C-alpha positions as CSV (number, residue, x, y, z in Angstrom):
1,X,-63.8,-19.4,32.2
2,X,-61.2,-19.2,34.4
3,X,-59.6,-15.6,35.9
4,X,-56.3,-15.7,34.1
5,X,-57.9,-16.7,30.7
6,X,-55.7,-14.3,28.0
7,X,-59.4,-13.5,26.1
8,X,-60.2,-9.7,27.3
9,X,-63.2,-7.6,26.8
10,X,-63.1,-4.7,24.4
11,X,-63.0,-2.5,27.7
12,X,-60.6,-4.0,29.5
13,X,-57.1,-2.9,29.3
14,X,-54.4,-4.7,27.4
15,X,-52.4,-7.0,29.8
16,X,-55.1,-8.4,32.1
17,X,-54.7,-8.8,35.6
18,X,-51.2,-9.2,36.8
19,X,-48.6,-7.8,39.5
20,X,-45.0,-6.8,38.8
21,X,-44.6,-3.0,36.7
22,X,-48.2,-1.1,37.6
23,X,-51.3,-3.2,35.8
24,X,-49.3,-4.2,32.5
25,X,-49.2,-7.7,32.7
26,X,-49.5,-11.1,35.3
27,X,-46.7,-11.9,37.1
28,X,-43.7,-9.6,35.7
29,X,-40.1,-11.1,35.2
30,X,-37.2,-8.8,34.8
31,X,-37.3,-5.4,33.9
32,X,-38.1,-3.8,30.0
33,X,-35.6,-2.4,28.3
34,X,-37.6,-0.8,25.4
35,X,-37.8,-2.2,22.0
36,X,-36.1,1.0,19.7
37,X,-34.1,2.0,22.1
38,X,-31.5,3.3,20.0
39,X,-31.3,4.6,16.6
40,X,-34.0,6.9,15.6
41,X,-33.8,6.7,11.8
42,X,-36.0,4.7,9.1
43,X,-33.7,1.5,8.6
44,X,-35.6,0.4,5.1
45,X,-37.4,2.8,3.8
46,X,-38.1,1.3,0.5
47,X,-38.8,-2.2,2.4
48,X,-41.2,-0.8,4.4
49,X,-43.4,0.8,2.2
50,X,-43.2,-2.4,0.2
51,X,-45.1,-4.3,3.2
52,X,-46.9,-1.8,3.7
53,X,-48.1,-1.7,0.2
54,X,-48.7,-5.4,0.8
55,X,-51.9,-4.6,2.5
56,X,-53.3,-3.6,-0.3
57,X,-53.0,-6.2,-2.6
58,X,-56.9,-7.2,-1.7
59,X,-58.2,-4.2,-2.9
60,X,-56.5,-4.1,-6.2
61,X,-60.0,-3.9,-7.8
62,X,-60.7,-0.9,-6.1
63,X,-57.6,0.5,-6.6
64,X,-57.7,0.4,-10.6
65,X,-61.3,2.5,-10.1
66,X,-59.1,4.8,-8.4
67,X,-56.1,5.2,-11.0
68,X,-59.2,4.9,-13.7
69,X,-60.9,8.5,-11.9
70,X,-58.0,9.8,-11.1
71,X,-57.3,9.7,-14.4
72,X,-60.1,11.1,-15.5
73,X,-60.3,13.6,-13.1
74,X,-56.3,15.1,-13.9
75,X,-57.4,15.1,-17.8
76,X,-60.6,17.2,-17.0
77,X,-58.6,19.9,-15.5
78,X,-55.3,19.7,-17.4
79,X,-58.1,20.4,-20.1
80,X,-59.5,23.8,-18.5
81,X,-56.8,25.6,-19.2
82,X,-57.1,25.2,-22.9
83,X,-60.4,25.9,-23.1
84,X,-59.7,29.1,-21.1
85,X,-57.5,30.0,-23.6
86,X,-59.7,29.6,-26.0
87,X,-62.5,31.4,-25.1
88,X,-59.6,34.5,-24.0
89,X,-58.3,34.7,-27.8
90,X,-62.0,34.6,-28.8
91,X,-62.5,37.6,-26.6
92,X,-58.8,39.3,-27.3
93,X,-59.8,38.6,-31.1
94,X,-63.1,40.6,-31.1
95,X,-61.2,43.7,-28.9
96,X,-59.0,44.2,-31.4
97,X,-61.4,43.6,-34.4
98,X,-63.1,46.4,-33.3
99,X,-60.0,48.7,-32.6
100,X,-58.0,48.2,-36.3
101,X,-62.1,49.5,-37.6
102,X,-60.5,52.8,-36.9
103,X,-57.1,52.5,-39.4
104,X,-58.8,49.6,-41.6
105,X,-61.4,48.7,-43.9
106,X,-64.3,46.9,-42.2
107,X,-64.1,43.0,-43.3
108,X,-61.0,43.4,-43.4
109,X,-59.2,39.4,-42.9
110,X,-56.5,38.7,-40.8
111,X,-54.3,38.0,-43.6
112,X,-55.3,41.0,-45.5
113,X,-54.1,43.2,-42.4
114,X,-51.2,41.7,-42.0
115,X,-50.3,42.9,-45.9
116,X,-51.6,45.9,-45.6
117,X,-49.6,46.9,-42.0
118,X,-46.5,45.5,-43.4
119,X,-47.1,47.6,-46.9
120,X,-47.9,50.8,-44.6
121,X,-44.6,49.9,-42.6
122,X,-42.5,49.8,-45.9
123,X,-43.9,53.0,-47.6
124,X,-43.7,54.8,-43.4
125,X,-39.7,53.5,-43.7
126,X,-39.5,55.1,-47.1
127,X,-40.3,58.2,-45.6
128,X,-37.7,58.1,-42.9
129,X,-40.7,57.5,-40.0
130,X,-38.7,54.7,-38.2
131,X,-40.9,54.6,-35.3
132,X,-44.2,54.5,-37.5
133,X,-42.5,51.9,-39.5
134,X,-41.7,49.5,-36.4
135,X,-45.0,50.1,-34.4
136,X,-47.1,49.1,-37.7
137,X,-44.4,46.1,-38.4
138,X,-44.9,44.6,-34.6
139,X,-48.6,44.9,-34.8
140,X,-48.5,43.0,-38.2
141,X,-46.6,40.1,-36.2
142,X,-49.4,40.3,-33.4
143,X,-51.9,40.1,-36.1
144,X,-50.2,37.5,-37.8
145,X,-50.7,35.0,-35.0
146,X,-54.8,35.8,-34.4
147,X,-57.7,34.9,-36.4
148,X,-59.1,38.5,-37.1
149,X,-62.0,40.0,-39.2
150,X,-61.6,44.1,-38.9
151,X,-64.7,45.7,-37.3
152,X,-65.9,42.2,-36.3
153,X,-66.8,42.5,-32.7
154,X,-66.6,40.3,-29.5
155,X,-68.6,36.9,-30.2
156,X,-69.9,36.9,-26.8
157,X,-71.8,33.3,-27.9
158,X,-68.5,31.8,-28.5
159,X,-67.5,32.8,-25.7
160,X,-70.3,32.2,-23.4
161,X,-70.4,28.5,-25.1
162,X,-66.4,27.6,-24.3
163,X,-66.9,28.8,-20.3
164,X,-69.9,26.6,-20.3
165,X,-67.7,23.9,-21.8
166,X,-65.0,24.7,-19.4
167,X,-67.2,24.7,-16.2
168,X,-68.9,21.4,-17.3
169,X,-65.4,20.2,-17.7
170,X,-64.4,21.5,-14.4
171,X,-67.3,19.8,-12.5
172,X,-66.8,16.5,-14.4
173,X,-63.5,16.6,-12.8
174,X,-64.9,17.1,-9.5
175,X,-67.2,14.4,-9.3
176,X,-64.7,11.8,-10.8
177,X,-62.4,13.4,-7.4
178,X,-65.1,13.0,-5.3
179,X,-65.7,9.7,-6.4
180,X,-61.9,8.5,-6.4
181,X,-62.1,10.5,-2.7
182,X,-65.2,7.9,-1.9
183,X,-63.5,4.6,-3.2
184,X,-60.0,5.7,-1.9
185,X,-61.7,6.5,2.2
186,X,-63.2,2.4,2.1
187,X,-60.0,1.3,1.0
188,X,-57.5,3.1,3.7
189,X,-60.2,2.1,6.3
190,X,-60.6,-0.9,5.3
191,X,-56.6,-1.9,5.2
192,X,-56.0,-0.1,8.5
193,X,-59.2,-2.2,9.7
194,X,-56.9,-5.1,8.7
195,X,-54.0,-4.3,10.2
196,X,-55.1,-3.5,13.9
197,X,-57.2,-6.9,13.7
198,X,-53.4,-8.1,12.8
199,X,-52.0,-6.2,15.5
200,X,-54.6,-7.1,18.1
201,X,-54.1,-10.8,17.0
202,X,-50.1,-10.2,17.3
203,X,-50.4,-9.3,20.6
204,X,-52.8,-12.2,21.8
205,X,-50.0,-14.6,20.5
206,X,-46.7,-12.2,22.3
207,X,-44.8,-14.3,25.1
208,X,-44.7,-12.6,28.4
209,X,-41.3,-11.3,28.4
210,X,-42.6,-9.1,25.6
211,X,-44.6,-7.1,28.0
212,X,-41.8,-7.4,30.7
213,X,-39.1,-5.6,28.2
214,X,-41.5,-2.8,27.2
215,X,-42.9,-0.1,28.3
216,X,-46.7,-0.8,27.8
217,X,-47.4,3.4,26.9
218,X,-45.1,2.8,24.0
219,X,-46.5,-0.8,22.5
220,X,-50.1,1.1,22.9
221,X,-48.8,3.9,21.1
222,X,-48.2,0.9,18.4
223,X,-51.5,0.1,18.4
224,X,-53.1,3.6,18.2
225,X,-51.0,6.5,17.2
226,X,-48.6,4.5,14.8
227,X,-51.0,3.0,12.8
228,X,-53.2,6.4,12.9
229,X,-50.9,8.0,11.3
230,X,-50.8,5.7,8.7
231,X,-54.4,5.6,7.5
232,X,-54.0,9.4,7.8
233,X,-51.0,9.3,5.3
234,X,-53.0,6.5,3.2
235,X,-55.9,8.4,3.4
236,X,-54.4,11.9,2.1
237,X,-51.4,11.3,0.2
238,X,-51.8,8.3,-1.7
239,X,-54.4,9.6,-4.2
240,X,-52.8,12.6,-4.1
241,X,-49.2,11.5,-5.2
242,X,-51.1,9.8,-8.1
243,X,-52.7,13.0,-9.2
244,X,-49.7,14.6,-8.6
245,X,-47.7,12.4,-10.6
246,X,-50.5,11.7,-13.4
247,X,-50.9,15.8,-13.2
248,X,-47.2,16.7,-14.0
249,X,-47.4,14.6,-17.3
250,X,-50.8,15.9,-19.2
251,X,-49.7,19.4,-17.9
252,X,-46.2,18.4,-19.2
253,X,-47.5,17.1,-22.8
254,X,-49.8,20.2,-23.4
255,X,-46.7,22.9,-22.5
256,X,-45.0,21.2,-25.4
257,X,-47.7,21.3,-27.5
258,X,-48.3,25.1,-26.8
259,X,-44.6,25.9,-27.0
260,X,-41.5,23.5,-26.5
261,X,-39.1,26.3,-26.1
262,X,-41.2,27.3,-22.5
263,X,-41.6,23.9,-21.6
264,X,-38.4,23.7,-21.6
265,X,-37.4,26.9,-19.5
266,X,-40.2,25.1,-16.5
267,X,-38.4,21.6,-16.7
268,X,-35.0,23.7,-15.2
269,X,-37.0,23.5,-12.3
270,X,-37.5,19.7,-12.1
271,X,-33.9,19.3,-10.8
272,X,-33.8,21.6,-8.7
273,X,-36.7,20.6,-6.9
274,X,-35.9,17.2,-6.5
275,X,-32.3,17.8,-5.1
276,X,-34.0,20.5,-2.7
277,X,-36.8,18.1,-1.7
278,X,-34.5,15.2,-1.4
279,X,-31.8,17.4,0.9
280,X,-35.2,18.4,3.3
281,X,-36.7,14.9,3.5
282,X,-33.3,13.0,5.0
283,X,-32.9,15.6,7.5
284,X,-36.5,15.3,8.7
285,X,-36.7,11.6,8.4
286,X,-34.4,11.0,11.5
287,X,-37.0,14.0,13.2
288,X,-40.1,12.2,12.3
289,X,-38.6,8.8,13.5
290,X,-37.5,10.2,17.0
291,X,-41.3,11.9,17.2
292,X,-43.1,8.5,17.1
293,X,-40.4,7.1,19.6
294,X,-40.7,10.3,22.2
295,X,-44.7,10.2,21.7
296,X,-44.2,6.6,22.7
297,X,-42.1,7.5,25.9
298,X,-44.4,10.2,26.5
299,X,-47.6,7.7,26.7
300,X,-45.5,5.5,28.3
301,X,-44.7,7.7,31.8
302,X,-48.2,9.4,31.3
303,X,-49.6,6.0,31.4
304,X,-48.1,4.6,34.4
305,X,-47.7,8.0,36.2
306,X,-51.5,7.9,36.0
307,X,-52.1,4.2,36.7
308,X,-50.4,5.0,40.1
309,X,-51.5,8.8,40.7
310,X,-52.4,7.1,44.4
311,X,-49.0,6.4,45.0
312,X,-46.8,9.0,43.4
313,X,-48.9,11.2,46.0
314,X,-47.9,9.5,49.3
315,X,-44.6,9.2,48.5
316,X,-44.4,13.0,47.5
317,X,-43.2,12.6,44.0
318,X,-46.0,14.7,42.2
319,X,-43.2,17.1,41.4
320,X,-40.7,14.2,40.4
321,X,-43.3,12.9,38.1
322,X,-44.0,16.8,36.7
323,X,-40.0,16.6,36.1
324,X,-39.9,13.6,34.1
325,X,-43.1,14.5,32.1
326,X,-41.5,18.2,31.4
327,X,-38.1,16.5,30.0
328,X,-39.8,14.1,28.1
329,X,-42.5,16.3,26.8
330,X,-39.5,18.7,25.9
331,X,-37.9,16.0,23.8
332,X,-41.2,15.2,22.4
333,X,-41.4,19.3,21.8
334,X,-37.6,19.4,19.9
335,X,-38.3,16.2,17.9
336,X,-41.7,17.5,16.9
337,X,-40.9,21.0,16.1
338,X,-37.2,19.9,14.2
339,X,-39.2,17.6,11.8
340,X,-42.5,19.9,11.5
341,X,-40.0,23.1,10.8
342,X,-37.6,21.1,8.5
343,X,-40.1,19.2,6.6
344,X,-42.0,22.8,5.8
345,X,-39.2,24.5,4.1
346,X,-39.7,22.6,1.1
347,X,-42.8,24.5,-0.2
348,X,-41.4,27.8,0.7
349,X,-38.0,26.2,-0.8
350,X,-39.7,25.0,-4.1
351,X,-42.4,28.3,-4.2
352,X,-39.3,30.0,-4.7
353,X,-37.8,27.9,-7.7
354,X,-41.4,27.9,-8.8
355,X,-41.5,32.1,-8.8
356,X,-38.7,32.1,-10.7
357,X,-39.7,30.2,-13.3
358,X,-43.2,32.0,-12.9
359,X,-41.2,34.8,-14.2
360,X,-38.7,33.1,-17.0
361,X,-42.0,32.0,-18.9
362,X,-44.1,35.5,-18.2
363,X,-41.2,37.1,-20.0
364,X,-40.3,35.1,-22.4
365,X,-44.4,34.4,-23.4
366,X,-44.9,38.1,-23.4
367,X,-42.2,38.2,-26.5
368,X,-43.6,35.7,-27.9
369,X,-46.9,36.7,-28.5
370,X,-46.0,40.0,-29.4
371,X,-43.3,37.9,-31.8
372,X,-47.2,36.6,-33.4
373,X,-45.3,33.4,-32.7
374,X,-48.0,32.5,-29.9
375,X,-51.6,33.9,-28.9
376,X,-52.2,35.6,-25.5
377,X,-54.7,32.5,-24.7
378,X,-52.1,30.5,-25.1
379,X,-49.3,32.1,-23.4
380,X,-52.3,33.1,-20.8
381,X,-53.1,29.0,-20.8
382,X,-49.2,28.0,-20.6
383,X,-48.7,30.2,-17.5
384,X,-51.7,27.9,-15.8
385,X,-50.1,24.8,-16.6
386,X,-46.8,26.3,-15.5
387,X,-48.8,26.7,-12.2
388,X,-50.7,23.5,-12.4
389,X,-46.9,22.0,-13.3
390,X,-45.3,23.1,-10.5
391,X,-48.2,23.0,-7.6
392,X,-47.9,19.0,-8.1
393,X,-44.3,19.0,-8.0
394,X,-44.2,21.1,-4.6
395,X,-47.3,18.1,-3.7
396,X,-45.3,15.4,-4.6
397,X,-43.0,16.6,-2.9
398,X,-44.5,17.2,0.8
399,X,-46.5,14.0,0.2
400,X,-42.6,12.8,0.1
401,X,-42.1,14.3,3.5
402,X,-45.3,13.1,5.1
403,X,-44.5,9.3,4.0
404,X,-41.4,9.2,5.9
405,X,-43.4,9.6,8.9
406,X,-45.8,7.4,7.8
407,X,-42.7,4.7,7.3
408,X,-41.4,5.3,10.8
409,X,-44.9,4.5,11.9
410,X,-45.1,1.5,9.6
411,X,-41.6,0.4,10.9
412,X,-42.3,0.3,14.7
413,X,-46.0,-1.5,14.0
414,X,-44.2,-4.0,12.0
415,X,-41.2,-4.5,14.6
416,X,-44.4,-5.6,16.9
417,X,-45.6,-7.9,14.5
418,X,-42.2,-9.1,13.4
419,X,-41.2,-10.2,17.5
420,X,-40.7,-13.2,18.9
421,X,-44.0,-14.9,19.6
422,X,-45.0,-17.8,22.1
423,X,-43.6,-21.4,21.2
424,X,-46.4,-22.2,18.7
425,X,-49.2,-25.1,20.4
426,X,-48.9,-28.6,19.5
427,X,-50.8,-29.9,16.5
428,X,-52.1,-32.9,18.0
429,X,-53.1,-31.3,21.2
430,X,-53.9,-33.2,24.4
431,X,-57.6,-32.5,26.0
432,X,-58.4,-32.7,29.5
433,X,-62.3,-32.7,30.3
434,X,-61.8,-31.7,33.9
435,X,-58.2,-32.2,35.5
436,X,-58.1,-34.0,38.7
437,X,-55.4,-31.5,40.0
438,X,-52.4,-33.6,39.9
439,X,-49.1,-31.0,39.3
440,X,-45.6,-32.4,39.0
441,X,-42.4,-30.2,38.4
442,X,-39.7,-32.9,36.5
443,X,-36.1,-31.6,36.8
444,X,-37.3,-28.1,35.8
445,X,-34.7,-25.7,34.4
446,X,-35.5,-22.3,33.5
447,X,-34.0,-18.8,33.8
448,X,-35.3,-15.2,32.1
449,X,-31.4,-14.9,31.0
450,X,-29.2,-16.8,29.2
451,X,-25.9,-15.7,31.6
452,X,-27.9,-15.5,34.9
453,X,-29.5,-19.2,35.7
454,X,-32.7,-19.0,38.3
455,X,-34.0,-22.5,38.9
456,X,-31.8,-25.0,38.0
457,X,-33.2,-28.3,39.2
458,X,-37.0,-27.8,40.8
459,X,-39.1,-31.1,41.1
460,X,-42.1,-32.0,43.5
461,X,-45.4,-33.4,43.2
462,X,-48.7,-32.5,44.4
463,X,-52.0,-34.6,44.6
464,X,-55.3,-33.6,43.6
465,X,-56.7,-31.7,46.5
466,X,-53.3,-31.0,48.6
467,X,-53.2,-27.2,49.3
468,X,-49.8,-26.2,48.2
469,X,-47.9,-22.9,50.0
470,X,-45.1,-21.7,48.5
471,X,-42.5,-19.7,50.8
472,X,-39.3,-17.9,50.7
473,X,-37.5,-14.4,50.9
474,X,-37.8,-12.1,47.4
475,X,-36.6,-13.1,44.2
476,X,-36.7,-16.6,45.6
477,X,-38.6,-17.9,42.7
478,X,-41.8,-18.1,44.1
479,X,-43.6,-16.0,41.4
480,X,-41.1,-17.1,38.5
481,X,-42.5,-21.0,39.9
482,X,-46.1,-19.7,39.1
483,X,-45.3,-18.3,35.9
484,X,-43.7,-21.5,34.8
485,X,-47.2,-23.8,35.8
486,X,-49.2,-20.9,33.7
487,X,-47.0,-21.3,30.7
488,X,-46.3,-17.4,30.7
489,X,-42.7,-18.7,29.8
490,X,-41.3,-21.7,28.5
491,X,-38.9,-24.0,30.0
492,X,-35.5,-24.5,29.1
493,X,-35.3,-28.4,30.2
494,X,-37.2,-30.7,32.3
495,X,-41.4,-30.6,32.3
496,X,-44.4,-29.6,33.9
497,X,-47.4,-32.4,33.7
498,X,-50.9,-31.9,35.0
499,X,-52.9,-35.6,35.3
500,X,-49.3,-36.8,33.7
501,X,-49.8,-34.8,30.5
502,X,-47.3,-32.6,29.2
503,X,-48.2,-29.1,29.7
504,X,-46.4,-28.4,26.5
505,X,-49.0,-30.9,24.7
506,X,-51.9,-29.1,25.8
507,X,-52.9,-25.6,24.3
508,X,-52.4,-22.8,26.2
509,X,-56.3,-21.8,26.5
510,X,-57.1,-25.4,27.2
511,X,-53.9,-25.7,30.2
512,X,-55.0,-22.0,31.6
513,X,-59.1,-22.8,31.8
514,X,-57.6,-25.7,34.6
515,X,-56.5,-22.6,36.7
516,X,-57.8,-20.0,38.6
517,X,-56.0,-17.1,40.3
518,X,-55.9,-14.4,42.8
519,X,-53.5,-12.2,42.7
520,X,-52.4,-9.4,45.4
521,X,-52.6,-6.5,42.7
522,X,-55.9,-6.6,42.0
523,X,-57.3,-6.1,38.4
524,X,-61.0,-4.8,37.3
525,X,-62.3,-4.0,33.5
526,X,-65.0,-0.8,32.8
527,X,-68.3,-2.6,33.4
528,X,-70.7,-3.3,36.0
529,X,-69.7,-5.5,38.9
530,X,-72.2,-8.3,37.7
531,X,-69.8,-8.0,34.0
532,X,-66.7,-8.4,36.4
533,X,-67.7,-11.2,38.3
534,X,-69.4,-13.2,35.0
535,X,-65.6,-12.5,33.4
536,X,-64.7,-15.8,35.9
537,X,-67.3,-17.8,33.7
538,X,-68.9,-16.6,30.5
539,X,-72.1,-18.9,31.1
540,X,-72.5,-18.5,34.9
541,X,-75.5,-17.5,35.5
542,X,-76.7,-15.0,38.0
543,X,-77.6,-18.0,40.6
544,X,-74.4,-19.2,40.7
545,X,-72.2,-15.2,40.4
546,X,-75.1,-14.3,43.7
547,X,-73.4,-17.6,45.4
548,X,-70.2,-16.3,44.5
549,X,-70.7,-13.1,45.9
550,X,-72.3,-14.7,49.4
551,X,-69.2,-16.8,49.7
552,X,-66.9,-14.6,48.7
553,X,-68.5,-12.1,51.5
554,X,-69.1,-9.1,48.3
555,X,-73.0,-9.6,48.6
556,X,-73.2,-7.1,51.4
557,X,-71.0,-4.7,50.1
558,X,-72.3,-4.9,46.6
559,X,-76.1,-4.6,47.7
560,X,-75.2,-0.7,49.9
561,X,-74.2,0.9,46.7
562,X,-76.7,2.9,44.4
563,X,-76.7,0.7,41.4
564,X,-76.0,-2.8,43.1
565,X,-74.6,-5.3,40.7
566,X,-75.5,-3.4,38.5
567,X,-72.7,-0.3,39.3
568,X,-70.0,0.4,37.0
569,X,-67.0,0.2,37.7
570,X,-64.4,3.3,36.2
571,X,-61.4,3.0,34.2
572,X,-59.2,2.3,37.4
573,X,-62.1,1.3,39.9
574,X,-60.9,3.9,41.9
575,X,-64.9,4.0,43.2
576,X,-64.8,1.5,45.5
577,X,-61.9,0.8,47.9
578,X,-58.7,-1.8,47.1
579,X,-60.4,-3.9,49.8
580,X,-64.0,-4.3,48.0
581,X,-61.9,-4.5,44.4
582,X,-59.9,-7.4,46.0
583,X,-63.1,-9.3,47.5
584,X,-64.1,-9.3,44.0
585,X,-61.6,-10.7,42.6
586,X,-62.4,-13.5,45.0
587,X,-65.8,-13.7,44.3
588,X,-64.5,-14.1,40.5
589,X,-62.3,-17.1,41.2
590,X,-65.6,-18.7,43.0
591,X,-67.2,-18.5,39.7
592,X,-64.7,-19.5,38.0
593,X,-65.0,-23.1,39.7
594,X,-61.5,-24.1,38.4
595,X,-60.0,-27.5,39.8
596,X,-56.7,-25.9,40.5
597,X,-56.3,-22.6,42.3
598,X,-53.1,-20.2,42.5
599,X,-53.6,-17.8,45.4
600,X,-50.9,-15.0,45.5
601,X,-51.5,-13.5,49.0
602,X,-54.7,-13.0,48.4
603,X,-56.5,-11.4,51.8
604,X,-53.4,-9.0,51.4
605,X,-56.0,-6.2,50.9
606,X,-58.5,-6.4,53.2
607,X,-59.1,-6.1,56.8
608,X,-58.2,-8.3,59.8
609,X,-61.8,-9.3,60.0
610,X,-62.5,-9.4,56.1
611,X,-59.0,-11.8,56.2
612,X,-60.5,-14.3,58.7
613,X,-64.2,-14.5,56.5
614,X,-62.3,-15.0,53.5
615,X,-59.9,-17.3,55.0
616,X,-63.0,-19.5,55.7
617,X,-64.0,-18.9,52.6
618,X,-61.0,-19.9,50.9
619,X,-61.2,-23.2,52.7
620,X,-64.3,-24.1,51.5
621,X,-63.4,-23.2,47.7
622,X,-60.0,-25.3,47.9
623,X,-61.5,-28.4,49.1
624,X,-61.2,-31.1,46.8
625,X,-59.1,-28.6,44.4
626,X,-54.9,-28.5,44.1
627,X,-54.4,-25.3,45.5
628,X,-50.8,-23.1,45.4
629,X,-50.9,-20.4,47.7
630,X,-48.0,-18.0,47.5
631,X,-47.4,-16.7,51.4
632,X,-45.8,-14.2,53.3
633,X,-47.7,-14.2,56.5
634,X,-46.5,-17.7,57.1
635,X,-49.1,-18.0,59.6
636,X,-51.8,-18.5,57.0
637,X,-50.5,-21.3,55.6
638,X,-50.1,-23.4,58.9
639,X,-53.0,-25.8,57.6
640,X,-51.3,-26.5,54.4
641,X,-50.2,-30.1,52.8
642,X,-47.1,-29.3,51.7
643,X,-44.6,-26.2,52.1
644,X,-42.1,-25.9,49.2
645,X,-39.4,-23.4,50.9
646,X,-37.7,-21.8,48.0
647,X,-34.3,-19.8,47.8
648,X,-32.1,-18.6,44.9
649,X,-34.4,-20.5,42.7
650,X,-34.2,-23.7,44.5
651,X,-35.9,-26.1,46.6
652,X,-34.1,-25.9,49.6
653,X,-36.5,-27.4,52.5
654,X,-40.0,-29.2,51.8
655,X,-43.1,-30.6,54.8
656,X,-45.2,-30.3,56.6
657,X,-45.5,-26.9,59.0
658,X,-44.4,-28.9,62.0
659,X,-42.1,-31.0,60.5
660,X,-40.1,-28.0,58.8
661,X,-40.8,-26.7,62.4
662,X,-38.7,-29.7,63.8
663,X,-36.4,-29.6,61.7
664,X,-35.4,-26.3,62.5
665,X,-33.9,-24.6,59.5
666,X,-34.9,-22.1,57.1
667,X,-38.6,-22.3,57.0
668,X,-38.2,-21.9,61.1
669,X,-36.3,-19.3,60.9
670,X,-38.5,-17.3,58.8
671,X,-41.7,-18.0,60.8
672,X,-40.2,-17.4,64.2
673,X,-38.5,-14.2,62.8
674,X,-42.4,-12.9,61.6
675,X,-43.7,-13.8,65.0
676,X,-40.3,-12.4,66.8
677,X,-41.1,-8.8,64.7
678,X,-44.9,-8.9,65.6
679,X,-43.9,-9.6,69.4
680,X,-41.4,-6.6,69.1
681,X,-44.2,-4.2,68.0
682,X,-46.5,-5.7,69.7
683,X,-44.3,-4.7,72.8
């Protein structure tokens, strides 16, 4: 496999080898602008949540099981207060029966006791004792709603039986909740696994322009933080919302069964709660979106400063980097604080409304108990239902607020998934077993931006085995030429041919396997030196790896390391020198053994003696291969078969070194200026 292959190992950072903006991608083009610069609001909450729900369709069967278990759990929970109310009635009626034994004959039934008390009240009223009559009437009203036998105490066996039933019901509710939680965890993780896989596959299909235009830190934040936020919301809130809605329905039914009047009073809190929740959620939505955007921006800054921390220190920009971090961190703090504070006001606001409802239920319920129209157990159950009724309303409102955060994250992920992809591969690709290396540019036209033409009519031909050097000032289009050759960008017009085959008629993988690249900016992944060398070709044997290491003068310094070829490189390969990293990338190109080489000032990071050795090795490596060499030091390409001199996107001169020097044109001026500078420095 060639060095530029698009398949990276698990431990390799996204982007692969590259130049331009840090290690974020190969040979970067124009600057980035950011995908979500601008608006900070979720643009289509309903559409986003519907699309997110579409990822749950493969789990439809398990979702039905979750719904069924949730229904059973809610039914058991809703039945609990009613059972407890029955136990309370049994206990209270026994206490009242014992108390009445002091005033009424034992064995008197409740109806008989009511008649006796009303008769006594009439007699007391005739005797002028209005207070006594009123007390007797109130006691009669209280007993009218109870099943009492005077002298019969508390039936603890009956109470214990109801309490055992209550415990069993609550245990079943817990088991059902555990079951639905277990299934929902699997649904969530499988769904998010599929989403992550889709995002990973999408990243492989995105053109280089996407990574040029978007911060790598922000992209990583979409892939990690935003997807994690979606997973957490699905895990914690999806089943909770269903449970809360079912609880509201079940509890409301029980409340109307017990007392329609008290139920209507409790319903008054719903419109007020909805208005408050929507008012707060609408304001928190913007802040949640801003929070995740600023998280991506801060991650991008931290990643860039960490990757280039040596450069930051060399130029004394630590204070500026810290200042930028503090500014971005402050922005994230403000957005997060506002999002969390605004969303956190939902619960206390709804609790205030619910407490008002509780007072009303308690007062009116007490009066109805005193009048005998409700039993004490019914009022107790109703108060519990009132609490159960209010709690899922609060939970639903809070969950709706959390969904705003998940929607903001989902929208950012979907924006990545909807980004323009590379031009689709041809349906009938041409495959070259091993290219001879005949490369031709025919009237190529390309620009990064439609209003800023770069390459307008570029044509040249490289014969198999030739070494083609590409020279010119900064911004001339040298790197763009290689980008087009590798099909990192698509042509606007013209064609590039390999052995007479248009590169657009080949798959990108097949095209790029014909190339090996050694870049000025080294890229190695976290792993052993042996693994990094074998990255050039997966089926390379140890003998081939050793031979490549010897050819690139890598073997000597590797054997001086404690673990030799099994030495583990860290994340940024900072445990070896820059020159050693360059040597390893050159050895990797030897292992790849490609028919076409691209060398971008490959020896710029090594000392003079090592450079001479590498030049000798490169000469051997380039034999029989077509090689494109981007050169800044013109002395290194004097022996090239063809030198292309580029300026402002066009080839203004071409020929051998001697032909170009004899022409005394732009190349000769560049060449002589380099030697003049070197002479001045030596003087």
